[in-house]
N, C-alpha and C positions, 0 to 999 in steps of 0.2 A: 504493500500500499504506499503510495507516494503522494505527497503534497509539495507546494512551492517551496517550503523551507525544510520540511522534515520528511523522512520516509521510515516506514516500519517494515521489518522483514521477520517472517515466521521461522525461518530456518537459518542456522548458523553451522559451521563446520563441525563443531564438537562442544562438548559441555564446559570446557575451559572458557569459552566465550561468555557464557551465562555467569560463571563463577567470578571472573574479574570484574564483570559489570556489577554483580551483586556486592563484591567487596568495596568497590568505589562508592556505590550508592550508600552502603552502611557507613563508610567513612565520612562522607559528606553530611549525613544525618548527625553523626557523633560530633562532628566539628561545630554544626550549627547549635546543637544542644549545649556544647561547652561554651561557646562565645555568647549565648543568651544567658546562661547561668552567671558567667563573669560579669555580664551587664547588670545583672540583678545583685550580684554579691558586692561589687565595687562601686557601682554607680557610674562607671566609665564605660564608654562605648569603644574603647581601644581595641579590645579583642574582636568585637564585631566588625569594626572597620578593617582589621587586619584580615578577617575572613573575607570580607567583600573585596579587598585588595587582591587576595589570592585569586578569587574567581575571575575578576576583571583582567588582571595580568595573564592569567591562563588563556582566556578567550582571545586576548589580542595576540599573544605569542604563537598560539596554534593556528588561528585563522590567517594571520600574515604569513606564516610558513607555507600554508596550503597554496596560497596565490603568488608567492615569491620564490618557492623552492619546489623542485621535483625530486629531492633526494629521498623521500620515503613516501609510502602510502599506506593508510590504515586499511584493515580488512573490513568487510561488511558485518557490523553487529546489529542487534535487534532494532535499535533506535539510531538514526544517523541524521545529521544535520548538514547544511551546505552542499547539496548535491552529492551526497554519500562521501563527503570528506571528513566530517567531524563526527566520531562516535559519542554517544551520551556519556560513556564512561571516561572518556578523555576530558569532556567538559567538566566532569565532577572531580577529576584527578587533582587539580590544584587546591581547591578547598578541602578535599579529603586527605591529601598527602602533605601539602606544604604548611598548612595551618598548624597541625600537631607538631610537625618538625620545627617550626619557628617557635611556638609556644613552649616546647619542651626545652629548647636551649635557653629561652628567657629565664627559665627558673634558676639559672646559675648566676644571674646578676652580673654579667660580664661587661667589661667596656664595649663601646659600640663596635669598634673594628674587630675585636676578638669575637664578639657575639656573631657578627656577619660571617666571618670565615668559619666559625664553629658550626653555624647553621649549614653553610655550604659543604662542610665535611660531613656532618651527620646526615644531611639530605643526600649528598652524594653516595655515601655508603649504603644508605638504605635503598635508594633508587637502583643501585647497581644489580640488585636482584631482579627486578622488574626489566631492566634494560637488557638482560641476558636471556630472560624467559620469553619476552614477546616475540622475537624473530623466530625462535624455535617453534613456537605454537602458531606462528603466522598471524599474530594480531596485528602486525604491521610488517612491511617488507622495505628493506633499505635498497636504494639504487647503488649496486656495487660498482658502477661505472662512473659515478658522480665524483668529481675531483673534491667536492666539499666533504665527502665522506672519508677520504683517505687520511690515514691508513686505518684499517680494520684491525681491532684487537679481538681476534677470534671472530665472532659474529657481530660485534658492535663497533661502529666508527669511534675512534678516540675523540673525535669532535663532540659526540654525544655526551661522553664523560666530562669533557671539559666545559661544555656548555651547561650542564646542569650544576656543576660546582660553582662556576663563576656567577651565572645569572642568579642562583639561588642565594649566594652570598650578597649580590646586589639588592635583591629583593628584601633580604633581612635588614640590610642598612637603610634602605628607603623606608621600610615599614616602620623602624624604630624612630626615624626622624619626623615622619608624618603623623603617626598615629599614637605614639607613646609619650607625647610632649605636651599633653592637654590640648588637643585640637579643639577648636570651638565648633559648635554645631553647624554654624554658617559655612565653615571652610572644610568640614569633615568630608563631605561627599565629592567635593572638588578634589581633595587630596587622593580619594579612591581613584578617580578618573586619571590623576596624575601618575599614579603608581606604574602603570606599564611603560610609560614614556621615560620616567626617571630611572626605572629597572633596566630598560634597554641601553640607556646612556651609560650607566654604571657597569653593566655587563660587558658592554662593547669595549670600554676602557680596559677592563680586566682581561678581556680576550685578546688584546693587541699582541702580546708576546707569543702567544700560540698561534695567531694569524700569521705573524712574520715567519716563525719557523716552518709552518705548513707552506707558505708561499715560496720558501727556499728548498722545499721538499726535505727538510731536516726532521724527518718523522721520529727518528730515535731521540733526538733532542727534545722534541715536543713531548714525547711520552715521559722522558725523564723529568722534564719540567713539571709535567701534571703530578707525577708521583711525589716529587719534592714539595710542591705546593700543598697538595693534600696532606702530606706527612706533617708540614709545618702547621697547618690549620688544625690537624688532629691533636698535635703536641700542645698547642695553645689551648684548645678545648679541654684536653685532659688536665692541665694544670688549673684551669678554672672550675673544674668539676668538684673540687674539694668543699665547696660551699653551696648549699641549696637553700633558697630563701623561703621555701613554702613546704608544708607537709605533703604527703603523697596525694597525688590527684588521679584517682583511678579511671575517670572518665577520659582525661587526656591521655593516659598511658594505653588505653584500650586499643586504639587503632594502629599505632607503630607495632604493637606485639601482634595483633591480628594480621597486619600486613605481613609480617615475616612468616607467621604460622601458616596463613592462608596460601602464600606463594610457595612456601615449602611443601605444603600438601599437594599443590598442583604439580610441582617438580616430581614428588614422589609418584603421583598417579600417572605421569607421562614419562617415567623413567626409560621406557622402551625407546622413546624418541631420542634422548640424548645419549643413550648407550649404543644405539644402532640407528644413526640419524639418517642414513641414506642421503637424500639431496637436501635435507633440512639443515640450516645454519645452527650449529651447536655453540652455545656461549661457554664461558670459562666457569665450570662448576666449583673450582677452588676459589675463585674470586667471589662467587655468589656466597659460599659458605663464609668467607672472611667478612663480606659486607653485612650478612646476617648476624654474625657474632658481634660485630662492632655496634650495629644497630641495637640489639638487644642489651647489650652491656651499658650503652649511653642512656637508653630508655629507663633502665632499671636504676641507674645511678641518679637520674632526675627525680626519681620518686621514692625517697626513703620514708620510713614510717614517721619520722620526725624531722623537722628542718634542722639543718646543721649550721646555718649562717646566722 
């Protein structure tokens, strides 16, 4: 069934398409419930504005990519927008995923720059699981001939790893400046609309060294730079994790843990594909395990029984 803006499809290739869509829907509901609770608890709209910023940023970054780049293409899910380009679950991804990632790192009360790169590290490690699983299950396909996607790290373009780290860090910095400094109601929603623009600018600046190396085809150096930058961000976050300013927040912790567990269950259910892939692109299972371990460790560290700061 198809309309001008949205189309519905009764059949999908397999049950993993339903599973990831349900995971994102559940995450978006949890994020909204958490942001509304924070609004009632604190009297501040900062969390709700952050959630709105995640949603608007996500729509802008994905929709603009669909019409400016042909480096990837999403598969057909049950609900699609923009002439079958945008799946519903991707529209829900940013509020479902980025909101709890950002709010989790905020609990360590870090300086702005450290917080931004800490969010980039935590988000990058947690996203790594999804980034490797998606091509295997054909939730999306990368254009292997695109120069923008070179080099591939197993089945994932290095660009994808770098993009998520740098632009998530940029988003975190922008969100802190716009939403957590007592934004007035009159300016609040203007700030939400400004979020994608400012995040793009910040992310583009952070991306410059990687762009330069890629343009010179210095792919090994680009990979080393990414690893070193992620390691530095992880080290800074680790040192800041010694103090948590709030007691455990089970509602906030639920989605990051469900994300890792849910995707791990999908991995286990489809192990025949990554063990005997045939023509399917197989991600790096070791990297996935490392990303999952880091994600769980940071999530648990952010939610002690009692505040330590």
